[in-house]
C-alpha positions as a Markdown table, in Angstrom:
| # | Residue | x | y | z |
|---|---|---|---|---|
| 1 | Met | -8.4 | 48.8 | -39.1 |
| 2 | Ala | -5.7 | 48.7 | -41.5 |
| 3 | Ser | -2.7 | 49.3 | -39.4 |
| 4 | Trp | -2.6 | 45.7 | -37.9 |
| 5 | Lys | -2.0 | 44.4 | -40.5 |
| 6 | Thr | 1.9 | 45.5 | -40.5 |
| 7 | Ser | 2.1 | 44.9 | -36.8 |
| 8 | Arg | 3.9 | 42.3 | -35.4 |
| 9 | Leu | 1.7 | 38.8 | -34.2 |
| 10 | Met | 3.1 | 38.9 | -31.1 |
| 11 | Ser | 4.9 | 40.4 | -28.2 |
| 12 | Phe | 6.0 | 39.6 | -24.7 |
| 13 | Asp | 5.2 | 41.9 | -21.2 |
| 14 | Ala | 8.4 | 41.6 | -19.4 |
| 15 | Ala | 6.0 | 43.1 | -16.6 |
| 16 | Ser | 3.7 | 40.2 | -16.6 |
| 17 | Ser | 5.6 | 37.4 | -17.8 |
| 18 | His | 2.5 | 37.2 | -20.6 |
| 19 | Ile | 2.4 | 37.4 | -23.9 |
| 20 | Arg | 0.4 | 39.4 | -26.2 |
| 21 | Cys | -1.6 | 38.6 | -29.3 |
| 22 | His | -2.1 | 41.4 | -31.8 |
| 23 | Phe | -4.8 | 40.1 | -33.4 |
| 24 | Asn | -7.8 | 42.9 | -34.0 |
| 25 | Glu | -10.5 | 41.9 | -31.7 |
| 26 | Ala | -12.5 | 44.3 | -33.8 |
| 27 | Leu | -12.5 | 42.1 | -37.0 |
| 28 | Val | -14.3 | 39.8 | -35.1 |
| 29 | Gly | -17.4 | 42.0 | -34.2 |
| 30 | Leu | -16.9 | 43.3 | -38.1 |
| 31 | Leu | -17.5 | 39.8 | -39.0 |
| 32 | Arg | -20.7 | 39.0 | -37.3 |
| 33 | Glu | -22.5 | 42.8 | -37.7 |
| 34 | Val | -22.1 | 42.4 | -41.3 |
| 35 | Arg | -23.7 | 38.6 | -41.3 |
| 36 | Gln | -26.9 | 40.1 | -39.5 |
| 37 | Leu | -27.2 | 42.9 | -42.3 |
| 38 | Gln | -26.9 | 40.8 | -44.9 |
| 39 | Ala | -29.4 | 38.2 | -42.9 |
| 40 | Leu | -31.7 | 41.2 | -42.7 |
| 41 | Gly | -31.3 | 42.1 | -46.4 |
| 42 | Phe | -29.0 | 45.3 | -46.1 |
| 43 | Ile | -26.4 | 45.8 | -48.6 |
| 44 | Val | -23.1 | 46.2 | -47.3 |
| 45 | Lys | -20.3 | 48.4 | -49.2 |
| 46 | Lys | -17.8 | 47.2 | -51.2 |
| 47 | Glu | -14.8 | 48.4 | -48.9 |
| 48 | Val | -16.6 | 47.1 | -46.0 |
| 49 | Leu | -16.7 | 43.7 | -47.9 |
| 50 | Thr | -12.8 | 44.1 | -48.8 |
| 51 | Glu | -12.5 | 44.2 | -44.9 |
| 52 | Val | -14.7 | 41.4 | -44.4 |
| 53 | Asp | -12.8 | 39.0 | -46.8 |
| 54 | Thr | -9.4 | 40.2 | -45.3 |
| 55 | Ala | -11.1 | 39.5 | -41.5 |
| 56 | Asn | -12.6 | 35.8 | -42.8 |
| 57 | Arg | -9.0 | 35.0 | -44.1 |
| 58 | Phe | -7.0 | 35.9 | -40.8 |
| 59 | Tyr | -9.8 | 34.8 | -38.5 |
| 60 | Arg | -8.7 | 31.5 | -38.2 |
| 61 | Tyr | -5.2 | 32.5 | -37.4 |
| 62 | Gly | -5.8 | 34.5 | -35.7 |
| 63 | Met | -7.7 | 32.5 | -32.9 |
| 64 | Val | -5.2 | 29.6 | -33.0 |
| 65 | Leu | -2.3 | 32.1 | -31.9 |
| 66 | Gln | -4.9 | 33.7 | -29.1 |
| 67 | Gln | -5.3 | 29.9 | -28.2 |
| 68 | Cys | -1.5 | 29.9 | -28.0 |
| 69 | Ala | -0.9 | 32.8 | -26.1 |
| 70 | His | -3.5 | 31.8 | -23.5 |
| 71 | Phe | -1.7 | 28.5 | -23.0 |
| 72 | Tyr | 1.6 | 29.9 | -22.7 |
| 73 | Asn | 0.1 | 32.7 | -20.1 |
| 74 | Asn | -1.7 | 30.2 | -17.8 |
| 75 | Ile | 1.0 | 26.8 | -18.6 |
| 76 | Ala | 2.5 | 27.6 | -14.8 |
| 77 | Thr | -1.1 | 26.8 | -13.4 |
| 78 | Glu | -1.9 | 23.7 | -16.3 |
| 79 | Met | 0.8 | 22.0 | -15.1 |
| 80 | Ile | 1.8 | 20.3 | -12.1 |
| 81 | Pro | 5.1 | 21.8 | -10.5 |
| 82 | Ser | 6.7 | 18.4 | -9.9 |
| 83 | Gln | 6.1 | 17.2 | -13.6 |
| 84 | Lys | 7.4 | 20.4 | -15.1 |
| 85 | Pro | 11.5 | 18.8 | -15.8 |
| 86 | Ser | 9.8 | 16.2 | -17.2 |
| 87 | Met | 8.3 | 18.6 | -19.9 |
| 88 | Leu | 10.8 | 20.6 | -20.0 |
| 89 | Ala | 12.1 | 19.9 | -23.7 |
| 90 | Asp | 8.4 | 20.1 | -25.2 |
| 91 | Ala | 8.4 | 23.4 | -23.2 |
| 92 | Val | 11.7 | 24.8 | -24.1 |
| 93 | Glu | 10.3 | 24.4 | -27.8 |
| 94 | Phe | 7.5 | 25.6 | -27.7 |
| 95 | Glu | 8.6 | 29.1 | -26.2 |
| 96 | Lys | 11.0 | 29.2 | -28.5 |
| 97 | Val | 8.9 | 29.0 | -31.3 |
| 98 | Leu | 6.1 | 31.3 | -29.8 |
| 99 | Met | 9.2 | 34.0 | -29.6 |
| 100 | Ser | 10.0 | 34.2 | -32.2 |
| 101 | Pro | 7.8 | 34.7 | -35.1 |
| 102 | Lys | 10.2 | 35.0 | -37.9 |
| 103 | Asp | 9.8 | 33.5 | -41.5 |
| 104 | Ala | 12.7 | 31.8 | -43.4 |
| 105 | Ser | 14.6 | 34.9 | -44.3 |
| 106 | Gly | 14.7 | 35.5 | -40.5 |
| 107 | Arg | 12.2 | 38.5 | -40.5 |
| 108 | Asp | 9.5 | 39.3 | -38.5 |
| 109 | Ile | 6.1 | 37.6 | -40.0 |
| 110 | Thr | 3.3 | 40.4 | -39.8 |
| 111 | Trp | -0.6 | 39.7 | -40.8 |
| 112 | His | -0.1 | 41.0 | -44.1 |
| 113 | Asn | 2.2 | 38.2 | -44.9 |
| 114 | Val | 0.0 | 35.3 | -45.5 |
| 115 | Ser | 1.9 | 32.4 | -46.8 |
| 116 | Ala | 4.8 | 33.2 | -43.8 |
| 117 | Leu | 1.7 | 33.3 | -41.3 |
| 118 | Asp | 0.3 | 30.4 | -42.4 |
| 119 | Gly | 3.8 | 28.3 | -42.3 |
| 120 | Tyr | 4.3 | 29.9 | -38.7 |
| 121 | Val | 0.9 | 29.2 | -37.4 |
| 122 | Arg | 1.4 | 25.4 | -38.5 |
| 123 | Arg | 4.7 | 25.6 | -37.0 |
| 124 | Leu | 3.4 | 26.9 | -33.3 |
| 125 | Ser | -0.1 | 24.8 | -33.3 |
| 126 | Gly | 2.4 | 21.2 | -33.6 |
| 127 | Val | 4.6 | 22.4 | -30.7 |
| 128 | Ala | 1.8 | 23.3 | -28.5 |
| 129 | Glu | -0.3 | 20.2 | -29.2 |
| 130 | Arg | 2.8 | 18.1 | -28.4 |
| 131 | Leu | 3.1 | 20.1 | -25.4 |
| 132 | Ala | -0.6 | 19.9 | -24.0 |
| 133 | Ile | -0.7 | 16.3 | -24.8 |
| 134 | Ser | 2.1 | 15.4 | -22.5 |
| 135 | Asn | 0.5 | 17.7 | -19.7 |
| 136 | Arg | -2.7 | 15.6 | -19.8 |
| 137 | Gln | -0.7 | 12.6 | -19.7 |
| 138 | Leu | 1.4 | 12.9 | -17.3 |
| 139 | Arg | -1.4 | 14.3 | -15.3 |
| 140 | Gln | -3.2 | 11.2 | -15.7 |
| 141 | Trp | -0.5 | 9.0 | -14.7 |
| 142 | His | -0.2 | 11.6 | -11.7 |
| 143 | Asn | -3.8 | 10.7 | -10.9 |
| 144 | Val | -3.0 | 7.0 | -11.5 |
| 145 | Leu | -0.3 | 7.3 | -8.7 |
| 146 | Ala | -2.4 | 9.2 | -6.3 |
| 147 | Gly | -5.1 | 6.4 | -6.5 |
| 148 | Lys | -2.5 | 4.1 | -5.1 |
| 149 | Val | -0.9 | 6.2 | -2.8 |
| 150 | Val | -4.5 | 6.8 | -1.2 |
| 151 | Ala | -5.2 | 3.0 | -1.2 |
| 152 | Leu | -2.1 | 2.3 | 0.8 |
| 153 | Met | -3.3 | 4.8 | 3.7 |
| 154 | Ser | -5.8 | 2.3 | 4.2 |
| 155 | Thr | -3.9 | -0.8 | 3.5 |
| 156 | Asp | -3.3 | -2.9 | 7.1 |
| 157 | Leu | 0.4 | -3.1 | 6.9 |
| 158 | Val | 0.8 | -5.8 | 9.4 |
| 159 | Arg | -1.6 | -8.3 | 7.4 |
| 160 | His | -1.3 | -7.2 | 3.8 |
| 161 | Lys | 2.5 | -6.4 | 3.5 |
| 162 | Asp | 2.2 | -7.8 | 0.1 |
| 163 | Lys | -0.5 | -5.2 | -1.2 |
| 164 | Trp | 2.4 | -2.7 | -0.3 |
| 165 | Val | 5.0 | -4.3 | -2.1 |
| 166 | Ser | 3.2 | -4.7 | -5.2 |
| 167 | Ala | 2.1 | -1.0 | -5.3 |
| 168 | Val | 5.4 | 0.5 | -4.9 |
| 169 | Lys | 6.2 | -2.2 | -7.6 |
| 170 | Asp | 3.4 | -0.7 | -10.3 |
| 171 | Met | 4.8 | 2.7 | -9.4 |
| 172 | Arg | 8.1 | 2.1 | -10.4 |
| 173 | Glu | 6.8 | 0.4 | -13.4 |
| 174 | Ile | 5.1 | 3.4 | -14.7 |
| 175 | Phe | 8.2 | 5.4 | -14.2 |
| 176 | Ser | 9.7 | 3.0 | -16.2 |
| 177 | Arg | 7.6 | 2.5 | -18.8 |
| 178 | Leu | 7.2 | 6.9 | -18.9 |
| 179 | Glu | 11.4 | 6.7 | -19.6 |
| 180 | Leu | 10.5 | 4.2 | -22.7 |
| 181 | Gln | 8.5 | 7.0 | -24.2 |
| 182 | Gly | 10.3 | 9.7 | -24.1 |
| 183 | Tyr | 10.7 | 11.0 | -20.3 |
| 184 | Pro | 14.2 | 10.7 | -19.2 |
| 185 | Gly | 15.1 | 9.3 | -16.0 |
| 186 | Glu | 16.4 | 12.2 | -14.7 |
| 187 | Arg | 13.6 | 14.4 | -15.4 |
| 188 | Gln | 11.8 | 12.7 | -13.3 |
| 189 | Glu | 13.4 | 12.9 | -10.6 |
| 190 | Val | 11.4 | 15.7 | -8.9 |
| 191 | Trp | 8.2 | 14.1 | -10.0 |
| 192 | Arg | 9.7 | 10.7 | -8.4 |
| 193 | Gln | 10.6 | 12.5 | -5.5 |
| 194 | His | 7.4 | 14.0 | -4.4 |
| 195 | Trp | 5.8 | 10.3 | -4.6 |
| 196 | Asp | 8.4 | 9.0 | -2.1 |
| 197 | Phe | 7.1 | 11.9 | 0.3 |
| 198 | Gln | 3.9 | 10.9 | -0.3 |
| 199 | Leu | 4.4 | 7.3 | 0.0 |
| 200 | Tyr | 6.4 | 8.2 | 3.6 |
| 201 | Lys | 3.2 | 9.7 | 4.8 |
| 202 | Ala | 1.3 | 6.8 | 3.8 |
| 203 | Leu | 3.8 | 4.2 | 5.4 |
| 204 | Glu | 3.9 | 6.7 | 8.8 |
| 205 | Val | 0.2 | 6.6 | 9.3 |
| 206 | Gln | -0.2 | 2.3 | 8.8 |
| 207 | Tyr | 3.0 | 2.2 | 10.9 |
| 208 | Arg | 1.2 | 3.8 | 13.6 |
| 209 | Val | -1.5 | 2.1 | 13.2 |
| 210 | Gly | 0.3 | -1.4 | 13.6 |
| 211 | Leu | 2.1 | -0.7 | 16.3 |
| 212 | Ala | -0.8 | -0.3 | 18.7 |
| 213 | Asn | -2.6 | -3.3 | 17.1 |
| 214 | Ile | 0.3 | -5.7 | 15.9 |
| 215 | Asn | 0.2 | -8.4 | 18.7 |
| 216 | Lys | -3.7 | -8.8 | 17.8 |
| 217 | Thr | -3.1 | -8.7 | 13.9 |
| 218 | Leu | -0.3 | -10.9 | 13.6 |
| 219 | Pro | -0.7 | -14.2 | 11.2 |
| 220 | Glu | -2.1 | -16.8 | 13.8 |
| 221 | Met | 0.7 | -19.5 | 14.8 |
| 222 | Ser | -0.4 | -23.1 | 15.0 |
| 223 | Val | 0.5 | -24.4 | 18.7 |
| 224 | Ser | -0.8 | -27.9 | 20.6 |
| 225 | Leu | -0.4 | -28.8 | 24.2 |
| 226 | Val | 0.9 | -32.4 | 24.5 |
| 227 | Tyr | 1.7 | -34.4 | 27.3 |
| 228 | Arg | 5.2 | -35.9 | 26.7 |
| 229 | Gln | 7.8 | -37.5 | 29.2 |
| 230 | His | 5.3 | -37.2 | 32.2 |
| 231 | Lys | 5.3 | -33.9 | 31.5 |
| 232 | Leu | 2.7 | -31.1 | 29.9 |
| 233 | Gln | 4.3 | -28.8 | 27.3 |
| 234 | Tyr | 3.7 | -27.0 | 24.1 |
| 235 | Asp | 4.7 | -28.6 | 20.8 |
| 236 | Pro | 7.0 | -26.6 | 19.3 |
| 237 | Pro | 7.9 | -25.5 | 22.4 |
| 238 | Leu | 7.0 | -22.0 | 24.0 |
| 239 | Glu | 10.8 | -20.3 | 23.2 |
| 240 | Glu | 10.5 | -21.4 | 19.7 |
| 241 | Leu | 7.3 | -19.8 | 20.0 |
| 242 | Arg | 8.8 | -16.9 | 21.3 |
| 243 | Met | 11.9 | -16.7 | 18.8 |
| 244 | Gln | 9.3 | -17.3 | 15.9 |
| 245 | His | 6.4 | -14.4 | 16.9 |
| 246 | Ile | 9.6 | -11.7 | 17.5 |
| 247 | Gly | 12.3 | -12.7 | 15.4 |
| 248 | Thr | 10.0 | -13.1 | 12.3 |
| 249 | His | 6.8 | -11.6 | 12.6 |
| 250 | Leu | 7.5 | -8.4 | 15.5 |
| 251 | Asn | 10.9 | -7.3 | 14.1 |
| 252 | Gly | 10.1 | -7.7 | 10.8 |
| 253 | Phe | 7.0 | -5.4 | 11.0 |
| 254 | Leu | 9.4 | -3.2 | 13.1 |
| 255 | Gly | 12.2 | -3.0 | 10.6 |
| 256 | Leu | 10.2 | -2.4 | 7.3 |
| 257 | Pro | 10.9 | 1.4 | 7.5 |
| 258 | Leu | 14.5 | 0.8 | 7.5 |
| 259 | Arg | 14.5 | -1.6 | 5.0 |
| 260 | Met | 11.7 | -0.1 | 2.4 |
| 261 | Lys | 13.0 | 1.4 | -0.9 |
| 262 | Gly | 10.6 | 4.1 | -2.8 |
| 263 | Val | 10.6 | 5.2 | -6.4 |
| 264 | Ser | 13.5 | 8.1 | -6.4 |
| 265 | Ser | 17.2 | 8.2 | -5.7 |
| 266 | Leu | 16.5 | 9.6 | -2.3 |
| 267 | Ser | 14.9 | 6.6 | -1.0 |
| 268 | Glu | 17.1 | 3.5 | -3.2 |
| 269 | Arg | 20.0 | 4.5 | -0.2 |
| 270 | Gln | 18.7 | 3.0 | 3.0 |
| 271 | Gly | 17.4 | 5.6 | 5.6 |
| 272 | Phe | 15.0 | 7.7 | 3.6 |
| 273 | Phe | 12.1 | 5.9 | 5.7 |
| 274 | Ala | 14.4 | 5.2 | 9.0 |
| 275 | Pro | 12.4 | 8.3 | 10.6 |
| 276 | Ile | 9.3 | 6.7 | 11.2 |
| 277 | Ala | 10.7 | 3.9 | 13.3 |
| 278 | Asp | 12.5 | 6.2 | 15.4 |
| 279 | Ala | 9.6 | 8.8 | 16.0 |
| 280 | Asp | 7.9 | 6.8 | 18.8 |
| 281 | Pro | 10.5 | 4.4 | 20.8 |
| 282 | Ala | 7.8 | 4.4 | 23.7 |
| 283 | Ala | 5.2 | 2.7 | 20.9 |
| 284 | Ile | 8.1 | -0.1 | 20.6 |
| 285 | Ala | 8.4 | -0.8 | 23.7 |
| 286 | Arg | 5.0 | -1.4 | 24.7 |
| 287 | Val | 5.0 | -3.6 | 21.8 |
| 288 | Tyr | 7.1 | -6.0 | 23.4 |
| 289 | Glu | 6.1 | -5.1 | 26.4 |
| 290 | Ser | 2.3 | -6.7 | 25.3 |
| 291 | Cys | 4.0 | -9.5 | 23.2 |
| 292 | Glu | 5.6 | -10.8 | 26.8 |
| 293 | Gly | 2.5 | -10.7 | 28.5 |
| 294 | Leu | 1.3 | -12.5 | 25.9 |
| 295 | Phe | 3.8 | -15.4 | 26.3 |
| 296 | Gly | 3.1 | -15.2 | 30.0 |
| 297 | Leu | -0.9 | -15.9 | 29.6 |
| 298 | Leu | 0.0 | -18.5 | 27.1 |
| 299 | Ala | 2.7 | -20.0 | 30.3 |
| 300 | Asp | -0.2 | -19.6 | 32.7 |
| 301 | Glu | -2.6 | -21.6 | 30.5 |
| 302 | Ile | -0.6 | -25.0 | 31.4 |
| 303 | Lys | -1.1 | -24.4 | 35.2 |
| 304 | Lys | -4.9 | -24.7 | 34.5 |
| 305 | Tyr | -4.1 | -28.7 | 33.6 |
| 306 | Gln | -2.0 | -29.7 | 36.6 |
| 307 | Asp | -4.7 | -31.3 | 38.4 |
| 308 | Trp | -5.6 | -33.7 | 35.4 |
| 309 | Leu | -2.0 | -35.4 | 35.4 |
| 310 | Val | -2.1 | -37.2 | 38.2 |
| 311 | Phe | -2.7 | -40.5 | 37.2 |
| 312 | Gly | 0.2 | -39.2 | 34.1 |
| 313 | Asp | 2.7 | -39.9 | 37.0 |
| 314 | Val | 1.7 | -43.1 | 38.3 |
| 315 | Thr | 4.9 | -45.6 | 38.0 |
| 316 | Gly | 2.7 | -48.9 | 38.1 |
| 317 | Glu | -0.1 | -50.2 | 37.9 |
| 318 | Leu | -3.2 | -47.8 | 37.7 |
| 319 | Glu | -5.7 | -50.3 | 39.3 |
| 320 | Asp | -3.4 | -50.9 | 41.8 |
| 321 | Tyr | -2.5 | -46.6 | 42.8 |
| 322 | Val | -6.7 | -46.4 | 43.0 |
| 323 | Glu | -7.0 | -48.9 | 45.7 |
| 324 | Gln | -3.8 | -47.8 | 47.8 |
| 325 | Gln | -5.8 | -44.3 | 47.0 |
| 326 | Leu | -9.0 | -45.4 | 48.2 |
| 327 | Phe | -8.4 | -47.7 | 50.5 |
| 328 | Gly | -5.1 | -47.5 | 51.5 |
| 329 | Leu | -4.0 | -51.1 | 50.1 |
| 330 | Thr | -1.2 | -52.0 | 48.1 |
| 331 | Ala | -0.3 | -55.4 | 46.1 |
| 332 | Lys | 1.4 | -57.0 | 49.6 |
| 333 | Asp | -2.1 | -56.4 | 51.6 |
| 334 | Asp | -3.7 | -58.2 | 49.2 |
| 335 | Glu | -1.4 | -60.9 | 49.4 |
| 336 | Glu | -1.5 | -61.3 | 53.1 |
| 337 | Asp | -5.8 | -60.9 | 52.8 |
| 338 | Glu | -5.6 | -64.0 | 50.8 |
| 339 | Ala | -3.6 | -66.0 | 52.9 |
| 340 | Ser | -5.2 | -65.5 | 55.7 |
| 341 | Leu | -8.7 | -67.0 | 54.6 |
| 342 | Gly | -7.2 | -70.0 | 54.6 |
| 343 | Thr | -5.6 | -69.7 | 58.5 |
| 344 | Gly | -7.1 | -70.8 | 61.6 |
| 345 | Gly | -7.3 | -68.7 | 64.6 |
| 346 | Ala | -4.0 | -70.5 | 66.3 |
| 347 | Gly | -2.7 | -70.7 | 63.3 |
| 348 | Gly | -3.8 | -74.0 | 62.6 |
| 349 | Thr | -4.7 | -75.4 | 59.1 |
| 350 | Val | -8.5 | -75.5 | 59.1 |
| 351 | Thr | -9.3 | -78.0 | 55.8 |
| 352 | Ala | -13.2 | -77.4 | 54.1 |
| 353 | Ala | -14.1 | -80.8 | 55.2 |
| 354 | Ala | -13.6 | -79.4 | 59.1 |
| 355 | Ala | -15.1 | -76.1 | 58.5 |
| 356 | Ala | -18.0 | -77.7 | 56.4 |
| 357 | Thr | -18.6 | -80.2 | 59.5 |
| 358 | Ala | -18.4 | -77.6 | 62.0 |
| 359 | Ala | -21.1 | -75.6 | 60.1 |
| 360 | Gly | -23.1 | -78.6 | 60.4 |
| 361 | Val | -23.5 | -79.1 | 56.7 |
| 362 | Gly | -22.5 | -82.5 | 56.1 |
| 363 | Asp | -19.5 | -84.2 | 54.4 |
| 364 | Val | -18.0 | -82.1 | 51.6 |
| 365 | Gly | -17.9 | -84.8 | 49.2 |
| 366 | Asp | -21.7 | -85.1 | 49.3 |
| 367 | Trp | -21.8 | -81.3 | 47.7 |
| 368 | Glu | -23.8 | -80.6 | 44.7 |
| 369 | Leu | -23.6 | -78.5 | 42.3 |
| 370 | Asn | -27.2 | -77.4 | 40.6 |
């Protein structure tokens, strides 16, 4: 068992690209078995106890080196591929220290050189811990970004465009904070591009849903039906409503993929999300057709009230108009009727007294009003 003391700490297997730690695993078994024998009251030889003492001194170093070797061998699965460039500096430093177990004189450190071994293990543990912390931190932020994009998958792009704007802004701020913490922007680019493609998927889903329901989900517009200048009309006018609906709301939604920017340099230039709008021109055409259908229904709505406008078109007195329509009488006819009440049969004038005498009621002057 003594030969391992003069061996190298670790070696690199080019075939598997793995690091192999040369710590003698038999020492672990030796420690366990000696403890059990001593607990049972057996006497252990001095030579064995010497080996046990050596095992105790190197056990901690061996465990640390084995953990570092395991971390290196599995780092590919521990890291998210798009985040690897962000951790490049720490990864290079870790590999450099791991692959060069040398003392201050440049000689290979062996298990026999305790002081050099202790310094090397401390140095290697430090760089490995930095890389592990960096990896955990970036994975946590990766999950935060994933949560935001997953939420956008079910966020109505028509009604809640502000939530989309806020989510993308938050994502940009996360990358900016990480840049201040030592992750340069150029090293983040692959990771940022990854999330741009995820935003693309979310936008594509909600854009298609929006196309199918946009005329039903756009914000309501207030309009009044008024009678003005002998005419029933909308306030604001129908054409103004159409321009507002199509120009502001409809075109605003349809053009979102052309204007939207993500979190990487790819989407900083307009056009990254444009294929989403170009993918289904037939659906966009149906949106405009549906819009025109809605305004057609709005125009037909006025026709329902046309019969109610008859009196509004009367130019003279409403009472005269009613009499004319009901009895066929005009104001001139009324004047003639009133005149005829005081006219005799052959055109002579009949006085009230004569009419009273003819009726046999006596002199009119004798009437009294009771």
